C-alpha positions in Angstrom: -8.6 7.5 2.1 -10.3 5.8 -0.5 -8.4 3.0 -2.5 -9.1 3.5 -6.2 -8.9 0.3 -8.1 -9.3 -0.8 -11.7 -12.3 -3.0 -12.7 -10.3 -6.2 -12.7 -8.6 -5.3 -9.3 -12.2 -4.7 -7.8 -13.4 -8.0 -9.3 -10.5 -9.7 -7.7 -11.3 -8.3 -4.3 -14.9 -9.0 -4.6 -14.2 -12.7 -5.3 -11.8 -12.9 -2.5 -14.3 -11.5 -0.2 -17.0 -13.8 -1.3 -14.8 -16.7 -0.8 -13.9 -15.8 2.7 -17.5 -15.4 3.6 -18.4 -18.8 2.0 -16.0 -20.7 4.2 -17.1 -24.5 4.7 -19.2 -25.1 7.8 -20.1 -28.5 9.4 -23.6 -28.3 7.9 -22.3 -27.7 4.3 -18.7 -28.8 3.8 -18.9 -27.7 0.1 -20.0 -24.2 1.0 -17.6 -21.8 -0.8 -16.0 -24.1 -3.0 -17.6 -22.6 -6.3 -16.5 -19.1 -5.2 -13.1 -20.0 -4.6 -12.9 -21.6 -8.0 -14.2 -18.6 -9.7 -11.5 -16.5 -7.8 -8.7 -18.9 -8.9 -10.1 -18.6 -12.4 -10.1 -14.9 -12.3 -6.5 -14.9 -10.9 -5.6 -17.1 -13.8 -7.1 -14.4 -16.3 -5.1 -11.7 -14.6 -1.9 -13.9 -14.9 -2.6 -14.8 -18.5 -3.4 -11.2 -19.5 -0.4 -9.4 -17.7 2.3 -12.0 -17.7 2.1 -14.6 -20.5 5.5 -16.1 -19.8 4.7 -16.6 -16.1 1.3 -18.0 -17.1 3.0 -20.5 -19.4 5.5 -21.5 -17.0 3.0 -21.9 -14.1 0.8 -24.3 -16.3 3.7 -26.7 -15.8 2.8 -27.0 -12.1 0.3 -29.5 -10.5 -3.2 -27.6 -10.3 -3.1 -26.8 -6.7 0.4 -25.2 -7.0 -0.7 -23.5 -10.3 -3.7 -21.9 -8.6 -1.7 -20.7 -5.7 1.0 -19.0 -7.7 -1.4 -17.4 -10.0 -3.3 -16.0 -7.0 -0.1 -14.7 -5.5 1.0 -13.1 -9.0 -2.7 -11.4 -9.1 -2.2 -10.2 -5.5 1.3 -8.9 -6.3 0.2 -7.3 -9.6 -2.7 -5.4 -7.9 -0.3 -4.2 -5.1 2.3 -3.1 -7.7 -0.3 -1.2 -9.8 -1.5 0.6 -6.7 2.0 1.7 -6.0 2.6 2.7 -9.8 -0.4 4.9 -9.9 0.4 6.8 -6.7 2.9 9.7 -6.8 3.2 10.6 -3.1 4.1 8.6 0.1 2.5 5.1 -0.8 2.2 4.1 2.9 -1.2 5.4 3.7 -2.5 3.9 0.5 -0.8 0.5 1.4 -2.3 0.6 4.8 -5.6 1.0 3.1 -5.1 -2.0 0.8 -3.7 -4.1 3.8 -6.9 -3.5 5.6 -9.2 -4.4 2.4 -7.1 -7.6 2.1 -7.3 -8.4 5.7 
């Protein structure tokens, strides 16, 4: 089963995958930091676009917590959109999504 995503969802997945491949290693402790920051910025944009109130409220948090809750919001937003677009039993689709996220 193929998971169909919107362009912003695909971009979020690509950034997450890029970040996971760029894990810091002993030879280069800064590896992956920029890709992680790009992913956080993308999550912030998803949050700003789809939930202005949540975006504004989360801006009151310290930066690390703000980034984390906006990333969580973006993940939940993608998952919710997947379910909303599907008219049948969502479990196979969610299994596919779970595998992509893992």
